[in-house]
DONU-986057 format. One record per residue (C-alpha): residue in three letters; x, y, z. Coordinates in steps of 0.02 Angstrom, whole numbers, plus 32768, in hexadecimal, padded with zeros to 4 digits. Each point is the difference from the previous one (the first is absolute). Example, Ala and Ser with C-alpha at 12.3 -4.5 7.8 and 13.67 -1.06 7.14 Angstrom:
REM residues 2
ALA82677F1F8186SER804580AC7FDF
This chain:
REM residues 388
MET53A222B60CE3LEU7FFB7F6E8094LEU80027F3C7FB9PHE7F907F9E806ESER7FE57F797F7DGLY80A87FA67FEBASN80457F688063ASP80AF80598033TYR7FC67FDE80BFLEU80AC802B804FGLY802180877F7ALEU80A57F967FC5SER7FEC80237F48THR805D80A08008HIS80757FDC808APRO80B6803D7FE6GLU804A7F578018VAL7F7F7FA97F95ARG802A806D7F70THR80B280068013SER80017F447FF3ALA7F997FF27F78ALA807180877F9BLYS80AA7FA28037ALA7FAF7F667FC1ALA7FCA80467F5BTHR80B6805B7FDBGLU80547F528025HIS7F7C7F897FB9GLY7F8F804F7F90MET7F4A7FFA8004GLY7FCA7F557FAATHR803D7F548053ARG80037FB97F4CGLY7F987F5D8020SER7F957F92806FPHE802A7FD780B5LEU80387F587FBEVAL805D80347F5CCYS807180898033GLY7F97808D806ATYR80417FBF80B1THR807F80708066ASN805B800780A5TYR7F6B80898017HIS7F737F9D7FE1ARG80587F7C807FLEU801180858085LEU7F5A80397FF2GLU7FA67F58800DTHR80627FDE8090SER7FCF80898064LEU7F4C7FE67FBCALA80147F45804CGLU804C805480A7LEU7F7D80828017LYS7F617F727FF1ARG80647F7E805ALYS7FF17F887F6CGLU808C7F767FD2ASP800C80657F42CYS7FC280757F80LEU7FEC801C7F40LEU7FE780A77FC0CYS7F79801C7F78PRO800C808E7F78THR7F4D80288053GLY7F887FDF80A2PHE7F857FCE7F62ALA80817F987FBAALA802A7FB480C0ASN7F3D7FCF8012MET7FFA7FAF7F57ALA80A67FA98006PHE7FC47FA680A4MET7F5D7FD07FC4SER80597FBC7F69ALA80697F9A806ALEU7F707FC48083GLY7FA97FC97F6FSER80827F987FB8ILE80177F97809FSER7F507FA07FC5SER80517FC97F58LEU80BA7FD98050SER7FA97F8B806EVAL7F9B7F9F7F72ASP809A80027F91GLY7FC1806E7F7FARG7F487FB67FEDLYS7F65806F802FPRO7FE77FFC80B5SER7F4F7FBD803BLYS7F7F8077806BALA80547FB8809BGLU80BC80057FC3LYS800180C67FEDVAL8024807B8075ALA7F7480608047VAL800D80BB8019PHE7FA98066807ASER7FFD80B17FD0ASP7FB98098805FALA7F73804D7F7FLEU805980C58006ASN80AE7FB37FDEHIS807280667F91ALA7FF97FF67F44SER80977F9F7FD7ILE7FD97F728088ILE7F537FED7F93ASP804F80087F6AGLY80897F7D8032ILE7F787F9D8052ARG7F997FFB7F54LEU80977FDC7F95ALA801E7F5E8063GLU7F457FE6800DARG7FF97FF47F4CLEU80997F8B7FF3GLY7F957F8A806EGLU807F80048071ILE7F9A803D80ABGLU7F507FF4804FVAL7FCD80B8802EPHE7FA580408092ILE7FC380B5801ETYR7FF5802580BAARG7F8D80A68039HIS8075807A801ACYS80657FF080AAASP7F757F7D8026MET804E7F7E806AASP7F667F858021HIS7FE180087F56LEU80B97FD27FDAASN7FE67F688076THR7F657FC57FCDLEU805B7FFA7F47LEU808A7FBB8053SER7FA47F7E8053SER7F907FC57F6DCYS80A880067F7FLYS80477F43800DTHR809B802A7F9ASER808B7FCB805DLYS8073809F7FAFLYS7FC1809A804BSER803380B47FECVAL7FB880B28049ILE803280987FA6THR7FCF80AE8033ASP803B809A8017SER80438048809CLEU7FD480B6800APHE7F68801C7F5DSER803880817F79MET7F5380447FF3ASP7FB47FF880A4GLY80928010806FASP7FD47F8A8089PHE80747F568032VAL7FDB7F5B7FF0PRO7FD97FB580A0LEU80947FAD7FFAVAL800B7FB480C2GLU7F707F847FCCLEU804C7FE27F66VAL80A87FC78014GLN7FAB7F588041LEU7FD47FFB7F57ARG80A7801C7FAFLEU7FF580987F94LYS806C805C7F84THR802880B77F9DTRP7FF980BD8032ALA8043809D7FA7HIS7FB9808F805EALA804E7FD380B8THR80A47FE47FCDLEU807C80798073VAL7F69805E8039CYS7FBE7F798086GLY80677FB0807BGLN8090805B8073ASN80877FCD7F7BGLY7F7C80187F75GLY7FF17F4F7FDFGLY7F417FFA7FD5ALA7F617FD08044ALA80457F668027GLU807B804B8081MET7F87806B8038PHE7F977F78803DASN80917F968028CYS7FD77F757F98GLU808380057F7DSER803F7F318021ASP7F3B7FE57FE0VAL801480537F44ASP80447F807F8BILE801E80937F63CYS7FF480B37FFCILE8001804F7F6EGLY801880C57FEBSER801B809F7F97LEU809980787FFFSER7F8D80867FBFLYS7F9D802980ABALA8061802C8089VAL80AF7FE17FB0GLY7FDF80777F7ECYS804C7FAF7F70LEU7FC67F747F87GLY7FE97F3B8005GLY7FC07F7A805DPHE80367F73806EILE7FDD7F568039ALA804A7FE580AECYS7FF27F388018SER80747F5C8022LYS807A7FC97F8DASN7FA87F727FC1TRP7F6980777FBDLYS806F807D7FC4GLN80607F647F7ELEU7F4A7FDC7FECILE7FC380A87FC9GLN80A4801F7F94SER7FD67F797F9AARG7F3D800D7FFBGLY7FDF80A68022ARG7FDB804A7F42SER7FFE80B7801EPHE80B67FF2805BILE80457F917F84PHE7FC9806C7F6BSER802580A88037THR809680737FFEALA80418012809DLEU7FE68086807EPRO807B80917FAFILE80AF8017808APRO7FD480A4802BVAL7F5C7FD98046ALA80577F72806AALA80728073803AALA7F888079802ASER7F8A7F89805DTYR807E7FB1805FALA802E80BF803DALA7F4A80118026LEU80087F798075ARG809880398052VAL7FB580A98017ALA7F6A7FBF8040ARG80557F9F8078LYS8066808C8040GLU7F72807E8001SER7F807FAE805ETRP7FB380A88038ARG7FAB7FED7F49ARG7FA47F7A803EARG7FB2805C8094ALA7FE8808D7F9DILE7F8C7FA87F77TRP7F9E7FC58088ASP7FFB80AD8060ARG7FA3802A7F58VAL7F847F948010HIS7FD8801F80BBGLU7FF780BC7FD3PHE7F727FD17F6FARG7FA37F9A8061SER8003807C809BLEU7FD680837F94THR7F767FB57F97GLY7FB37F76807CPHE80177F747F78ALA80447F5F804AVAL80867FF17F8BTHR808D7F788029SER807080187F72PRO804F80927F93ILE7F967FC67F6FILE7F5780588008SER7F6C7FDE7FA8ILE7F6A80787FF5VAL7F6F7FB37F95LEU7FA2807C7FA3GLY7F927F7F7F93SER7FFA80317F49GLU808B80297F94GLU7FD180A97FD9SER7FDE801B80CAALA80CE7FD48000LEU803A805F7F79LEU7FA580978035ALA80537FEE80A2SER80B47FDB7FC4ARG7FF280937F8AHIS7FD18074809BMET808E7FC9806ALEU807E801E7F6EMET7FCA80A17FF1SER8015802980B4GLY80BD7FBD7FF6PHE7FE57F478023HIS80257F6D7F91ILE7F777F6D8028SER7FD77F987F80ALA7F527FC17FDDILE7FF97F42800CARG7F897FBA7F6CPRO7FD07F5F7F9FPRO80597F887FFBALA805C80178097VAL7F63800D8058PRO7F497FE87FE4SER7FA280747FB1ASN7F9B80308092LEU8095800C8077CYS805D80927F95ARG806A804C808CLEU808D80898030ARG809A7F94803AILE806D8064807ATHR80AE7FB6801CLEU8063804E8091SER80C680138000ALA808C8019808DALA8019809F7F85HIS7F71804F803ATHR7FFC806F8084THR7F808029807EASN7FCD80997FB8ASP7FFD7F997F57ILE7F6C7F948051LYS7FA5809C8059ARG7FF980547F54LEU7FC77F6A7FBFVAL7F6F7FD1806EALA7FCE80C57FFCTHR80007FE57F3ALEU7F937F638023SER7F8980638073HIS7FC580627F7DTRP7F837F6C7FC8ILE80147F878086LYS7FBE803280B4PHE80717FD18084PRO7FF97FC08086ILE7F847F6B7FD4VAL7FB37F76805CVAL80617F607FC5LYS7F8A7F657FFBLEU80587F5D8018ARG7FAE7F7E7F71GLN7FE57F538028ASN807F7FC37F90GLY80A6806D804DLEU7FDC80A17F98PHE7FE780AE8023GLU7F6180467FB6VAL7FF580C47FF1VAL7F6F80587FADPHE802A809F7FDCTHR7FD080A07F96SER8072805E7F8ESER7FEF80A47FC5PHE809F80487F8CTYR7FFB80647F5ESER80787FCF7F6FARG803D80AC7F9ESER804E7F887F70CYS7F467FB87FC2GLY7F7D80828069GLU7F987F6F8056LEU7FD8801780A6ALA7FCE7F41805CASN7FAA800580A8ALA7FCB7F798080GLN80687F807FA7SER7FF17F4B8059GLY80997FA68018ARG805D7F768084PHE80A880058045LEU803A7F4E8011
């Protein structure tokens, strides 16, 4: 069975150095940290990892969180608290709140963090159309609030497209997870890839993607770190990252820098998929939108029975009419793996296909699919879909 649905982009989760570091730390220190970071859970392992991540992201400091989800929640709690702190504890007026501008397709953790801060009456929320810089500019221009924050994914987890970062840096953006270690010459992420690290105030990332472990981090200034430590509730009230996980994550960062061929390998796989299919993919995340939930489940089942683990993405992750197969590529995949994947997909997707660029910048493909699912005996023909 070949896994094409995970986030282990560099294939580091099973690397010998990563496993050895985790095992050594577990033997010496046990698993649990026995408390939150602020109580008793902070160790030299955690500090070493924070220093390494701050260096990778070229930021002054870094703060570890139990998960990437918790990192976004902690940041939004801290961001919202600025309004209350600036008015000595009274309820801030509309003009005194922080105005938050969020991409319509941001990750659920960003959305939930924004909802929490909004419910507490600390921020004003503006949602701009996905990667639509004109719409964002209009919203920014019409907003009279002095404190503004633009928050976006750098690489969107469902559609696999990049934010137009060069345009956004002028508006000061924050956050990403999927691009860390994958993009940029040194693995610094989308900001490094687009050469605008100094224009990005805060980078929020995950250790569960290319690092192949668990956890989240916020790379920022020392002042921001102090604010999040005192106001980020999901950081304050959560048990610290297990020591073996911190040790393994640090080892993974070392390996990623030392074995730079892994970054080249994953982009080689992206190029191979593109050349074999004609699909204009731009990242290791490939979405094939089939429409209905039934179509997506049937396609996923067909791929599973053919030896490929590819998940069907359904609500609430995506709208009910945009269910899809989500394929993720890894440096652990070989050229032959990609050829086998495309050959299996071609049983129900006709390659090559003329790809039409839509006005909104997305690529639209209308295809016919015909495949047989032996598990349920259903034959699906002429399914119309889009590749985004």
